[in-house]
C-alpha positions in Angstrom: 6.0 30.2 -50.1 6.2 34.0 -48.7 2.0 32.5 -47.2 3.8 30.4 -45.3 7.3 31.4 -43.9 10.0 33.9 -44.1 13.6 34.7 -43.4 15.2 35.9 -41.0 18.9 37.9 -40.1 20.4 36.4 -36.8 18.9 36.7 -33.3 15.2 36.6 -35.2 14.5 40.2 -35.2 12.4 41.1 -38.4 14.4 44.0 -40.6 12.2 43.7 -43.2 8.3 43.9 -43.6 7.5 41.8 -46.7 3.9 42.6 -48.6 2.6 38.8 -47.5 2.1 38.3 -43.2 4.6 35.2 -44.0 7.6 35.7 -41.0 10.8 37.5 -41.4 14.1 36.7 -42.4 16.3 36.2 -39.1 19.2 38.8 -38.7 21.3 38.5 -35.8 20.6 40.8 -33.7 22.6 40.9 -30.6 22.4 44.6 -29.7 19.5 45.1 -27.5 18.4 48.5 -29.8 17.9 46.1 -32.5 15.8 43.3 -29.9 18.4 41.0 -29.2 18.5 37.6 -27.7 20.9 37.8 -25.3 21.8 34.2 -25.4 23.6 35.4 -29.0 25.1 38.1 -27.8 26.6 37.2 -24.3 29.7 38.7 -22.3 32.4 38.3 -23.3 34.9 35.7 -21.5 37.6 34.9 -23.4 40.2 31.9 -23.5 42.0 31.5 -20.7 45.6 30.8 -21.8 48.5 33.0 -21.5 48.8 33.6 -25.0 45.4 35.4 -25.3 45.2 37.3 -22.1 48.9 38.5 -22.8 46.9 39.9 -26.6 43.9 40.9 -25.4 45.1 42.7 -22.8 47.1 42.9 -18.9 46.3 39.5 -16.4 45.0 42.1 -14.2 42.4 43.2 -16.8 41.7 39.6 -18.0 40.5 39.0 -14.0 38.9 42.2 -13.6 36.7 41.1 -17.2 36.0 37.8 -15.0 35.2 39.0 -11.4 32.3 41.2 -14.0 31.4 37.6 -15.2 30.9 36.4 -12.0 29.3 38.9 -10.3 26.4 38.6 -13.4 26.6 35.1 -13.0 26.3 35.3 -9.0 23.0 33.7 -6.7 21.4 37.0 -6.6 23.4 39.1 -9.5 24.8 42.1 -8.9 24.4 44.4 -12.5 26.2 46.7 -11.1 29.4 46.2 -9.6 29.5 43.8 -12.7 29.7 47.0 -14.6 32.7 48.6 -12.4 34.5 45.9 -13.3 34.4 46.1 -16.9 34.7 49.3 -17.0 38.3 49.2 -15.2 39.1 46.1 -17.6 38.1 47.9 -20.7 39.7 51.4 -20.1 42.7 48.6 -19.5 41.9 48.4 -23.3 40.8 45.0 -23.0 38.6 44.4 -26.4 36.2 41.5 -24.3 35.5 43.9 -21.4 34.7 46.9 -23.5 31.8 44.5 -25.5 30.7 43.7 -22.1 30.4 47.3 -21.5 28.6 48.2 -24.2 26.5 45.2 -23.6 25.5 47.2 -20.2 24.7 49.8 -21.6 22.7 48.9 -24.4 20.7 46.8 -22.0 20.5 49.3 -19.4 22.2 46.3 -17.0 23.3 48.5 -14.0 23.1 51.3 -15.8 21.0 53.9 -17.7 21.6 52.7 -21.1 23.3 55.1 -23.1 23.8 54.1 -26.9 26.0 56.5 -27.5 28.1 54.4 -24.9 28.0 51.6 -25.9 29.1 53.2 -29.5 32.0 54.4 -28.0 33.2 50.8 -26.7 32.3 48.4 -29.3 34.4 51.1 -31.6 37.6 50.8 -29.1 37.1 46.7 -29.2 36.4 47.1 -33.0 39.2 49.2 -33.5 41.7 46.2 -31.5 39.6 43.5 -34.6 38.0 41.7 -31.8 35.1 40.0 -34.0 32.3 40.4 -31.9 32.7 43.9 -31.2 33.2 44.3 -35.0 30.0 42.6 -35.8 27.8 44.2 -32.8 29.6 48.3 -34.1 28.1 46.4 -37.4 24.7 46.1 -36.2 24.7 50.0 -34.8 25.4 51.5 -38.3 22.8 48.9 -40.0 20.4 49.8 -37.6 21.1 53.6 -37.1 21.5 52.9 -33.1 23.2 55.3 -31.6 24.8 56.3 -34.2 23.8 57.8 -38.2 22.5 54.4 -40.4 25.1 53.4 -42.6 24.6 50.4 -44.6 28.3 50.1 -46.3 29.9 51.1 -42.6 27.6 47.9 -41.3 28.8 46.0 -44.6 32.5 46.5 -44.0 32.4 45.6 -40.6 30.1 42.3 -41.5 32.8 41.6 -43.7 35.8 42.0 -40.9 34.2 40.4 -38.8 33.3 37.7 -40.9 37.1 37.3 -41.9 37.9 36.9 -37.8 35.7 33.5 -38.1 32.3 35.4 -37.5 29.4 32.7 -38.8 26.4 35.7 -37.9 28.3 38.7 -39.8 27.3 35.9 -42.9 24.1 35.5 -42.3 23.9 39.3 -41.9 25.9 39.5 -45.0 23.3 37.6 -47.0 20.3 39.9 -45.5 21.5 43.1 -47.1 21.9 41.1 -50.6 19.1 39.6 -49.7 16.8 42.8 -49.2 19.2 45.3 -50.8 20.3 46.8 -47.8 23.5 48.6 -49.9 23.9 46.9 -52.2 21.8 45.9 -55.1 19.6 42.7 -54.5 20.7 39.4 -55.3 18.8 37.1 -53.7 21.9 34.3 -55.3 24.6 36.0 -53.9 22.5 36.0 -50.5 22.1 32.5 -50.1 25.4 31.5 -51.2 26.3 33.9 -47.7 23.8 32.2 -46.0 24.9 28.5 -47.1 28.6 29.3 -45.4 26.8 30.2 -42.2 24.7 27.6 -42.7 27.5 25.3 -43.5 29.1 26.8 -39.4 25.8 25.5 -38.1 24.8 28.9 -37.1 20.9 28.4 -37.2 19.3 31.6 -39.0 21.7 30.8 -41.7 19.8 27.2 -42.4 16.9 28.9 -41.9 17.5 31.6 -44.4 18.8 29.0 -46.3 15.8 26.9 -46.0 13.9 29.7 -47.1 15.6 30.8 -50.3 15.0 26.8 -51.4 11.1 27.1 -50.6 10.5 30.1 -52.4 13.1 29.2 -55.1 14.7 32.6 -54.9 18.5 33.0 -55.9 18.3 28.9 -55.9 16.0 26.3 -57.6 12.9 25.5 -55.7 13.4 22.5 -53.6 11.2 21.6 -50.7 13.0 18.4 -50.2 16.0 21.0 -49.4 13.9 23.0 -47.3 12.6 21.1 -45.3 16.6 19.8 -44.3 17.3 23.2 -43.8 14.8 23.8 -41.4 15.1 20.9 -39.3 18.5 21.4 -38.4 17.9 25.2 -37.2 14.6 24.0 -35.3 16.6 21.3 -34.1 19.0 24.1 -32.4 15.9 25.8 -30.9 15.2 28.4 -34.0 11.6 29.2 -33.2 10.6 30.4 -36.1 11.6 27.2 -37.8 10.1 25.3 -35.5 6.8 26.4 -37.0 8.1 25.8 -40.4 8.8 22.4 -40.0 5.7 22.2 -38.2 3.7 23.4 -41.6 5.7 20.8 -43.9 4.8 18.1 -42.1 1.0 18.6 -41.7 1.4 19.6 -45.4 3.6 17.1 -46.8 5.8 19.4 -48.5 8.9 18.3 -48.3 8.5 15.6 -45.8 6.1 12.9 -46.0 2.9 14.3 -43.9 2.6 13.6 -40.5 0.0 15.0 -38.0 1.8 14.4 -34.8 4.9 15.9 -35.5 3.3 18.5 -36.8 1.0 18.9 -34.3 4.4 18.8 -31.4 7.0 21.2 -33.8 3.9 23.5 -34.1 3.4 24.0 -30.6 6.9 23.7 -29.4 7.0 27.4 -32.0 4.1 28.9 -30.1 5.1 27.9 -26.6 7.3 30.8 -27.5 5.6 32.9 -28.9 6.0 32.1 -32.5 3.1 33.0 -34.0 0.9 31.2 -36.3 2.4 30.3 -40.1 -0.6 31.2 -42.5 -1.8 28.7 -44.4 -1.1 25.9 -41.9 -3.7 23.8 -40.0 -3.8 25.1 -36.5 -3.4 22.7 -32.8 -7.4 22.2 -33.5 -7.5 21.4 -36.4 -5.1 18.5 -36.0 -6.0 17.4 -33.1 -9.8 16.8 -34.4 -7.4 14.4 -37.2 -4.8 12.7 -34.3 -5.8 9.6 -31.4 -5.7 11.1 -28.3 -2.7 8.8 -27.9 -1.1 10.0 -30.3 -1.8 13.7 -28.9 -0.3 13.2 -25.8 2.9 11.7 -27.4 2.7 14.7 -29.4 2.5 17.5 -26.7 5.0 15.8 -24.8 7.2 15.9 -27.6 6.4 19.5 -27.7 7.5 20.3 -24.4 11.0 18.7 -24.6 11.5 20.6 -27.4 10.4 23.6 -26.0 12.9 22.5 -22.9 15.5 21.9 -25.1 15.4 25.4 -27.0 16.3 27.1 -23.8 19.4 27.9 -22.3 20.5 28.7 -18.8 20.6 32.5 -17.9 24.1 32.1 -17.3 25.1 30.3 -19.9 23.3 32.6 -22.3 25.9 35.6 -20.8 28.9 33.9 -21.6 29.1 34.2 -25.7 
């Protein structure tokens, strides 16, 4: 199935270049040097109960972090003001603010982009056991962003993040075993990690697990199961999964052939920039096989699917 689709490492950035032109596995990229998806990286606004405030930092730092978030999501947003608030809270040792400040440096939001500064603040957050701090620091080591690339360090950080309940880290561990980054390549073990993330509702885990079933790698080949996992991810707005669902509807793999559904899913994916899947009919080819009313219904559904996968910018910032 490589000629049809590939796998992802969360946040949809392809780390590997497979031998075929298939889409790649998803890696959870929550930092810009890894081509982040802001809706997944986002700013940290910890829960407001007193216990969490005491554990993560003082009430003053908590309030400062909230002020930073408010500065960004207000209209118009003020990134420089946000950065100042985050730095105040970060210097008090408040881990969510340390993560937020790192994101500012990685994105170049209101500050000069500085991967080294991001590394510093994420290291402090990770030392406090903050799950996103651990995960994002692992991303830096995985890619060698602001620090020497170190797969072993990345794996250890992802494992710690998993212990804190971070499903995105499960996807990345699976990917490391899938492609053999710092560990022996083991597709069966990759499938186990993807399954954990998928069962937690992580769309990249769902897509990657579906891809393994589609290709019969690490698991017994099963188009029906592949379709089910692709569909779960697609319904959460995962664009590669949307394209894969469209492909399977178009070809009748794992589900009954349905060109109207195929058109809707493929059009939704392509409206978000997802490339055409090799071996899948083009929208023009599908149109020639559908009556006019079916095409109009499919186009309407595609617009709804594309809209449902978009988050307002303000919500995307509040991780």
